[in-house]
C-alpha positions in Angstrom: 0.5 -9.6 -6.0 3.8 -11.4 -5.4 4.2 -15.0 -4.3 1.2 -14.7 -2.0 -2.3 -13.7 -2.8 -3.3 -10.3 -1.6 -5.1 -10.0 1.7 -6.6 -6.7 0.7 -8.3 -6.4 -2.7 -10.3 -3.1 -2.8 -12.0 -1.8 -5.8 -10.8 1.7 -6.9 -11.1 4.1 -9.7 -8.9 6.9 -11.0 -11.2 9.5 -9.3 -12.4 9.8 -5.7 -14.8 6.9 -5.1 -15.8 4.6 -2.4 -14.3 1.1 -2.3 -17.2 -0.5 -0.5 -20.2 0.3 -2.6 -23.0 2.8 -1.7 -22.5 4.4 1.6 -21.9 7.7 3.4 -20.0 9.2 0.4 -23.0 8.8 -1.9 -25.0 11.2 0.2 -22.4 14.0 0.3 -22.6 17.1 -1.7 -19.6 18.1 -3.8 -18.6 20.7 -1.3 -18.8 18.2 1.6 -16.7 15.7 -0.3 -14.1 18.3 -1.1 -13.8 19.4 2.5 -13.4 15.8 3.6 -10.8 15.0 1.0 -8.9 18.1 2.1 -8.4 16.9 5.7 -4.8 15.7 5.8 -4.2 15.0 9.5 -6.0 13.1 12.3 -4.2 13.9 15.5 -0.5 13.4 14.8 -1.1 11.1 11.8 -0.7 12.6 8.4 -2.5 11.0 5.5 -1.2 10.8 1.9 -3.4 12.1 -0.8 -4.3 8.6 -1.9 -7.0 7.7 0.6 -9.5 9.1 3.1 -11.5 7.3 5.8 -15.2 7.2 6.0 -17.0 10.6 6.3 -17.9 9.8 9.9 -14.3 8.5 10.5 -15.3 5.2 12.0 -11.6 4.3 12.2 -9.5 7.3 12.9 -6.1 6.9 11.2 -3.1 6.4 13.5 0.3 4.9 13.5 1.2 1.4 14.5 1.3 -2.2 13.5 -0.2 -5.5 14.3 0.4 -9.2 13.5 -1.9 -11.1 11.1 -1.6 -14.2 9.0 -2.4 -15.3 5.5 -4.0 -18.7 5.1 -3.7 -20.5 1.8 -7.2 -21.7 0.8 -5.9 -24.7 -1.0 -3.2 -26.1 1.3 -4.2 -24.5 4.5 -0.6 -23.3 5.1 -0.3 -20.1 7.0 2.2 -17.3 6.5 2.8 -14.7 9.2 2.1 -11.1 8.4 2.8 -7.6 9.8 0.5 -4.8 8.8 1.4 -1.2 9.5 0.0 2.3 9.2 2.8 4.9 8.9 2.4 8.7 8.8 3.3 10.3 5.5 6.5 12.0 6.5 8.3 8.7 7.2 6.3 6.4 4.9 8.9 6.0 2.2 11.9 5.9 4.6 10.2 3.1 6.5 9.3 1.3 3.2 13.0 1.4 2.2 14.2 0.3 5.6 11.9 -2.8 5.3 13.2 -3.5 1.8 16.7 -3.5 3.2 15.8 -6.6 5.2 15.5 -8.5 1.9 18.1 -9.7 -0.5 20.3 -7.3 -2.6 18.5 -8.5 -5.7 14.7 -8.7 -5.7 11.7 -9.1 -7.8 9.0 -6.3 -8.1 5.3 -6.4 -8.8 3.7 -3.1 -9.7 -0.1 -3.0 -9.2 -2.6 -0.7 -10.9 -6.3 -0.3 -10.9 -6.3 2.9 -13.1 -8.2 1.2 -15.9 -10.7 -0.9 -14.2 -12.5 -0.7 -10.8 -13.4 -4.4 -10.6 -9.8 -5.8 -10.7 -6.2 -5.0 -10.5 -3.5 -5.5 -13.1 -0.1 -6.9 -11.9 3.1 -5.9 -13.7 6.3 -7.8 -13.1 10.0 -7.1 -13.1 12.4 -9.8 -12.0 15.9 -9.4 -10.7 16.6 -5.8 -10.0 19.3 -4.5 -7.7 17.9 -2.9 -4.6 20.0 0.4 -4.9 18.7 0.8 -8.5 15.2 0.1 -7.4 15.3 2.6 -4.6 16.7 5.2 -6.8 13.8 4.8 -9.3 11.2 4.7 -6.5 12.5 7.9 -5.0 12.0 9.6 -8.4 8.4 8.5 -8.3 7.6 9.0 -4.7 4.6 11.2 -5.6 2.7 8.4 -7.3 3.7 5.7 -4.8 2.5 7.8 -1.8 -0.4 9.9 -3.3 -2.0 7.7 -5.9 -4.9 5.6 -4.7 -4.6 3.3 -7.7 -1.0 2.3 -7.4 0.6 -0.3 -5.2 4.0 -2.1 -5.2 5.4 -5.3 -3.8 9.1 -6.1 -3.4 9.8 -9.8 -3.2 12.7 -12.0 -2.1 11.9 -15.5 -3.6 14.8 -17.2 -1.9 13.7 -15.9 1.5 10.0 -16.3 0.7 9.4 -12.8 2.0 7.6 -9.8 0.6 7.1 -6.1 1.4 4.1 -4.2 0.1 3.2 -0.6 -0.1 -0.3 -1.1 -1.1 -3.0 1.2 -2.6 -4.1 2.2 0.9 -0.5 3.1 1.7 -0.3 0.4 4.3 3.0 -1.4 4.7 2.6 -5.1 4.8 5.4 -7.6 5.5 5.0 -11.3 4.6 7.1 -14.3 5.6 9.0 -15.8 8.5 10.9 -14.6 10.3 9.2 -11.2 11.0 11.7 -10.2 13.7 13.8 -7.9 11.4 10.7 -6.2 10.1 9.4 -5.7 13.6 12.7 -4.2 14.8 12.8 -1.9 11.7 9.3 -0.5 12.4 10.0 0.0 16.1 13.2 1.8 15.3 11.1 4.2 13.2 8.7 4.9 16.0 6.0 2.6 14.6 5.0 0.4 17.6 3.0 -2.8 18.0 -0.7 -2.3 18.8 -2.9 -5.4 18.8 -6.0 -3.2 18.9 -5.1 -1.0 15.9 -7.6 -1.0 13.0 -6.8 0.2 9.5 -8.7 2.3 7.0 -9.4 -0.8 4.9 -11.7 -2.2 7.7 -14.4 0.4 7.1 -15.8 2.5 4.3 -13.1 4.6 2.7 -12.3 6.5 -0.5 -9.4 6.3 -3.0 -8.2 9.2 -5.0 -6.2 9.5 -8.2 -6.0 11.8 -11.2 -5.0 11.9 -14.9 -1.6 13.3 -13.8 -1.1 10.4 -11.5 -2.0 7.9 -14.2 0.6 9.6 -16.5 3.2 9.4 -13.7 2.3 5.7 -13.2 3.0 5.0 -16.9 6.4 6.7 -16.5 7.2 4.6 -13.5 6.1 1.5 -15.4 8.5 2.3 -18.2 11.4 3.1 -15.8 11.0 -0.2 -14.0 10.7 -2.1 -17.2 7.7 -4.1 -16.0 5.5 -6.4 -18.0 2.4 -8.6 -17.6 3.8 -11.8 -18.9 3.6 -14.7 -16.4 
């Protein structure tokens, strides 16, 4: 996704399923799974409908961010990264605030795993004005936040920076300098925490539906994306 390879490449389906192979979810009854999927908050952190942690909640969801890096396997070059978990009520506002740190005209990559659990499909749209993009994304906030098979990246090629709202609803900022992204997160009460762990680092489950797939198709049309590259 975008000018960098994805750090996180989970397998997902359009129905609740584990992304890490057989595990605790395989042993749950339908009733137990439904109860687990119905838990929306852990402490003060509110989850979207897109994802749930492991049944034993090995990593309790909480708000915060940490620094990471992407290392190119071919060149060995490193790119600094910020990864953040943000509670649902401010997720889209924070995403938009991070986008505002980029250029006024950006490229977009829409990611879907609705049709295949083994890989993702990336759909591209070059050169879209940020105000137009944000207006469209607001219209489709439901699929962006609550669909476990949808992710999006907003890219500034000239700055070599990228903001992702991935399928796990983590916010990921790539590219130096990270100062503006850090300040934006802190201003939104998302604070640095070197010890924070994310839902992707343990067994977890993604959730989607036929309605979400239909909404994704509508979003794809509105953005005018395609697969040609």
